[in-house]
C-alpha angles and dihedrals in degrees: 000000000000121000119212111233135163113257100233096197092056091042091055091050089052092049090051090053090049090050091053088047090053091052091050091048090062098035097051099054091041091056090046089055091049092048094050093046091055103044094144093059120097093236093058096105098043092048091047092050091047092049093050090050090051090052091051089047090053092055092045093050091048092055093044091046093050091048091050091049091049090048091054092054107036111028122090111251127204115252118239 
């Protein structure tokens, strides 16, 4: 008889990805605000591009993190 348990190692990996996503969710929009408030500076375009990439990374990490957390809870794991 197999018991369904959460794989804690995979769950921790998923929570780490979600933590990185949370950091990127704050960092990206902050950098966008900084870029738009300094449009006359020479680093306007590179900061804007970097901030958009960080926002995209935040969404990607959130999806990957949620999928990893779901994998840890619902998929059958091999017994050791």
